C-alpha positions as a Markdown table, in Angstrom:
| # | Residue | x | y | z |
|---|---|---|---|---|
| 1 | Unk | -4.8 | 12.0 | -8.1 |
| 2 | Unk | -1.4 | 11.5 | -9.7 |
| 3 | Unk | 0.9 | 8.5 | -9.4 |
| 4 | Unk | 4.3 | 8.0 | -10.9 |
| 5 | Unk | 6.1 | 4.7 | -10.7 |
| 6 | Unk | 9.4 | 3.4 | -12.0 |
| 7 | Unk | 9.4 | -0.4 | -12.4 |
| 8 | Unk | 12.9 | -1.8 | -12.5 |
| 9 | Unk | 14.7 | -5.1 | -12.8 |
| 10 | Unk | 16.5 | -7.2 | -15.2 |
| 11 | Unk | 15.5 | -8.4 | -18.7 |
| 12 | Unk | 13.3 | -11.5 | -18.6 |
| 13 | Unk | 11.4 | -10.5 | -15.5 |
| 14 | Unk | 8.4 | -9.0 | -17.4 |
| 15 | Unk | 9.1 | -5.4 | -16.5 |
| 16 | Unk | 7.9 | -4.1 | -19.9 |
| 17 | Unk | 4.7 | -6.2 | -19.8 |
| 18 | Unk | 4.0 | -5.1 | -16.2 |
| 19 | Unk | 4.2 | -1.4 | -17.3 |
| 20 | Unk | 2.1 | -1.9 | -20.4 |
| 21 | Unk | -0.5 | -3.7 | -18.4 |
| 22 | Unk | -0.7 | -1.0 | -15.8 |
| 23 | Unk | -0.9 | 1.8 | -18.4 |
| 24 | Unk | -3.6 | 0.0 | -20.5 |
| 25 | Unk | -5.7 | -0.9 | -17.4 |
| 26 | Unk | -5.6 | 2.7 | -16.2 |
| 27 | Unk | -6.7 | 4.1 | -19.6 |
| 28 | Unk | -9.5 | 1.6 | -19.8 |
| 29 | Unk | -10.6 | 2.8 | -16.4 |
| 30 | Unk | -10.9 | 6.3 | -17.7 |
| 31 | Unk | -7.6 | 7.6 | -16.4 |
| 32 | Unk | -4.8 | 9.2 | -18.3 |
| 33 | Unk | -1.6 | 7.2 | -18.6 |
| 34 | Unk | 1.8 | 7.6 | -20.2 |
| 35 | Unk | 4.6 | 5.0 | -20.4 |
| 36 | Unk | 8.3 | 5.3 | -21.2 |
| 37 | Unk | 10.6 | 2.2 | -21.4 |
| 38 | Unk | 14.3 | 1.7 | -21.3 |
| 39 | Unk | 16.0 | -1.6 | -21.6 |
| 40 | Unk | 19.3 | -3.1 | -22.6 |
| 41 | Unk | 19.9 | -5.0 | -25.8 |
| 42 | Unk | 20.4 | -8.3 | -24.0 |
| 43 | Unk | 17.7 | -10.8 | -24.3 |
| 44 | Unk | 17.9 | -11.7 | -20.5 |
| 45 | Unk | 19.8 | -10.2 | -17.6 |
| 46 | Unk | 20.4 | -6.7 | -18.8 |
| 47 | Unk | 18.8 | -3.5 | -17.3 |
| 48 | Unk | 15.1 | -3.1 | -17.9 |
| 49 | Unk | 12.9 | -0.3 | -16.5 |
| 50 | Unk | 9.7 | 1.5 | -17.3 |
| 51 | Unk | 8.1 | 4.7 | -16.0 |
| 52 | Unk | 4.4 | 5.0 | -15.9 |
| 53 | Unk | 2.5 | 8.1 | -14.9 |
| 54 | Unk | -1.3 | 7.8 | -14.2 |
| 55 | Unk | -3.5 | 10.8 | -13.5 |
| 56 | Unk | -7.1 | 11.7 | -13.6 |
| 57 | Unk | -6.0 | 15.0 | -15.3 |
| 58 | Unk | -4.7 | 15.4 | -18.8 |
| 59 | Unk | -1.0 | 14.4 | -19.2 |
| 60 | Unk | 1.1 | 16.6 | -21.4 |
| 61 | Unk | 4.6 | 15.2 | -21.7 |
| 62 | Unk | 6.4 | 11.9 | -21.7 |
| 63 | Unk | 7.1 | 10.4 | -18.3 |
| 64 | Unk | 10.7 | 11.3 | -17.9 |
| 65 | Unk | 10.7 | 11.4 | -14.1 |
| 66 | Unk | 13.2 | 13.5 | -12.1 |
| 67 | Unk | 11.2 | 12.2 | -9.1 |
| 68 | Unk | 8.7 | 9.4 | -8.6 |
| 69 | Unk | 6.3 | 8.6 | -5.8 |
| 70 | Unk | 6.7 | 4.8 | -6.2 |
| 71 | Unk | 9.3 | 2.3 | -7.2 |
| 72 | Unk | 8.6 | -1.4 | -7.9 |
| 73 | Unk | 12.0 | -3.1 | -7.5 |
| 74 | Unk | 12.1 | -6.5 | -9.1 |
| 75 | Unk | 15.8 | -7.0 | -8.7 |
| 76 | Unk | 18.6 | -5.1 | -7.0 |
| 77 | Unk | 20.8 | -5.1 | -10.1 |
| 78 | Unk | 20.4 | -1.8 | -12.0 |
| 79 | Unk | 18.1 | -0.4 | -9.3 |
| 80 | Unk | 20.2 | 2.7 | -8.5 |
| 81 | Unk | 18.5 | 4.9 | -11.0 |
| 82 | Unk | 15.0 | 4.3 | -9.8 |
| 83 | Unk | 15.9 | 4.5 | -6.1 |
| 84 | Unk | 17.7 | 7.8 | -6.6 |
| 85 | Unk | 14.5 | 9.3 | -8.0 |
| 86 | Unk | 12.2 | 8.0 | -5.3 |
| 87 | Unk | 10.9 | 10.9 | -3.2 |
| 88 | Unk | 11.5 | 10.7 | 0.6 |
| 89 | Unk | 8.7 | 8.7 | 2.1 |
| 90 | Unk | 7.7 | 7.3 | -1.3 |
| 91 | Unk | 6.6 | 3.7 | -1.8 |
| 92 | Unk | 9.3 | 1.2 | -2.4 |
| 93 | Unk | 7.7 | -2.2 | -3.3 |
| 94 | Unk | 10.6 | -4.7 | -3.1 |
| 95 | Unk | 10.7 | -8.2 | -4.4 |
| 96 | Unk | 12.2 | -9.6 | -1.3 |
| 97 | Unk | 12.9 | -12.9 | -2.9 |
| 98 | Unk | 15.9 | -11.4 | -4.6 |
| 99 | Unk | 16.5 | -7.9 | -3.2 |
| 100 | Unk | 17.1 | -6.8 | 0.4 |
| 101 | Unk | 14.4 | -4.4 | 1.5 |
| 102 | Unk | 16.6 | -3.4 | 4.5 |
| 103 | Unk | 19.0 | -1.7 | 2.1 |
| 104 | Unk | 16.4 | 0.9 | 1.2 |
| 105 | Unk | 16.3 | 4.1 | 3.3 |
| 106 | Unk | 13.9 | 7.1 | 3.5 |
| 107 | Unk | 11.0 | 5.2 | 2.0 |
| 108 | Unk | 7.8 | 3.4 | 2.9 |
| 109 | Unk | 9.3 | -0.1 | 2.1 |
| 110 | Unk | 6.9 | -3.0 | 1.5 |
| 111 | Unk | 8.6 | -6.3 | 1.0 |
| 112 | Unk | 6.8 | -8.9 | -1.1 |
| 113 | Unk | 8.5 | -12.3 | -1.6 |
| 114 | Unk | 7.2 | -12.4 | -5.2 |
| 115 | Unk | 9.0 | -15.6 | -6.3 |
| 116 | Unk | 7.8 | -17.5 | -3.4 |
| 117 | Unk | 4.3 | -16.3 | -3.8 |
| 118 | Unk | 4.3 | -17.0 | -7.6 |
| 119 | Unk | 5.6 | -20.5 | -6.9 |
| 120 | Unk | 2.9 | -21.1 | -4.3 |
| 121 | Unk | 0.3 | -19.9 | -6.8 |
| 122 | Unk | 1.6 | -22.4 | -9.4 |
| 123 | Unk | 2.8 | -19.4 | -11.5 |
| 124 | Unk | 6.6 | -19.7 | -11.1 |
| 125 | Unk | 7.3 | -17.3 | -14.1 |
| 126 | Unk | 4.9 | -14.6 | -13.0 |
| 127 | Unk | 6.6 | -12.9 | -10.1 |
| 128 | Unk | 6.2 | -9.6 | -11.9 |
| 129 | Unk | 2.4 | -10.0 | -11.9 |
| 130 | Unk | 2.6 | -10.8 | -8.1 |
| 131 | Unk | 4.3 | -7.4 | -7.7 |
| 132 | Unk | 1.8 | -5.7 | -10.0 |
| 133 | Unk | -1.2 | -7.1 | -8.0 |
| 134 | Unk | 0.5 | -5.9 | -4.8 |
| 135 | Unk | 1.2 | -2.4 | -6.2 |
| 136 | Unk | -2.4 | -1.9 | -7.4 |
| 137 | Unk | -3.8 | -3.0 | -4.0 |
| 138 | Unk | -1.6 | -0.5 | -2.3 |
| 139 | Unk | -2.2 | 2.3 | -4.7 |
| 140 | Unk | -5.9 | 1.6 | -5.5 |
| 141 | Unk | -5.7 | 3.0 | -9.1 |
| 142 | Unk | -7.5 | 0.1 | -10.8 |
| 143 | Unk | -8.7 | -3.3 | -9.7 |
| 144 | Unk | -7.1 | -6.7 | -10.2 |
| 145 | Unk | -9.8 | -7.5 | -12.7 |
| 146 | Unk | -8.9 | -4.5 | -14.9 |
| 147 | Unk | -5.2 | -5.5 | -14.7 |
| 148 | Unk | -6.1 | -9.1 | -15.7 |
| 149 | Unk | -8.2 | -7.9 | -18.7 |
| 150 | Unk | -5.4 | -5.6 | -19.9 |
| 151 | Unk | -2.8 | -8.4 | -19.5 |
| 152 | Unk | -5.0 | -10.8 | -21.5 |
| 153 | Unk | -5.1 | -8.3 | -24.3 |
| 154 | Unk | -1.3 | -7.7 | -24.3 |
| 155 | Unk | 0.0 | -11.2 | -24.0 |
| 156 | Unk | 0.9 | -12.4 | -27.5 |
| 157 | Unk | -0.8 | -15.5 | -28.9 |
| 158 | Unk | 2.3 | -17.6 | -28.6 |
| 159 | Unk | 2.4 | -16.9 | -24.9 |
| 160 | Unk | -1.4 | -17.5 | -24.3 |
| 161 | Unk | -0.6 | -20.6 | -22.2 |
| 162 | Unk | 0.7 | -18.3 | -19.5 |
| 163 | Unk | -2.5 | -16.1 | -19.0 |
| 164 | Unk | -4.1 | -18.3 | -16.3 |
| 165 | Unk | -0.9 | -18.4 | -14.3 |
| 166 | Unk | -0.5 | -14.6 | -14.7 |
| 167 | Unk | -4.1 | -14.1 | -13.4 |
| 168 | Unk | -3.3 | -16.3 | -10.3 |
| 169 | Unk | -0.2 | -14.3 | -9.7 |
| 170 | Unk | -2.1 | -11.0 | -9.8 |
| 171 | Unk | -4.6 | -12.3 | -7.3 |
| 172 | Unk | -1.9 | -13.7 | -5.0 |
| 173 | Unk | 0.0 | -10.5 | -5.1 |
| 174 | Unk | -3.1 | -8.5 | -4.2 |
| 175 | Unk | -3.8 | -10.9 | -1.4 |
| 176 | Unk | -0.3 | -10.7 | -0.1 |
| 177 | Unk | -0.4 | -7.0 | 0.8 |
| 178 | Unk | -4.1 | -7.0 | 1.6 |
| 179 | Unk | -3.4 | -9.5 | 4.3 |
| 180 | Unk | -0.4 | -7.7 | 5.7 |
């Protein structure tokens, strides 16, 4: 069981926290996980992406992925790199609130209106966690509870007021694709 995902979007969408949450939850569940991050120097709006590899076997090198089985696309801006590495028929989980899923070819495209779902869950700043909950439901690597526990650990104390909203977003994202 090996899963490679590239999470991409723009700075400020929580890309790096999503990737760290996934990697930590996987390792806590007894899986192997490696994470590589790449982001621009801008505080908001610049390119942000992370690659996470999860496996039940030992991982030996950094996750520099010439090909990936999954892409989580939070925004269409800066998405070319990730989409160019998605294997034919791979999973493209698209935040359809800001990106057009119809523009993606040769993939199993799952559109999730993450901003709308986050707002409905009273978590307007947690669209990334909506997408992470949806991704985990589709891939079944770890449960939403494990993601929530990892997120709680990773959120810095000065952002602790967002933990409850992030948990609601994870659950809402998982429910969005479960119901589909």
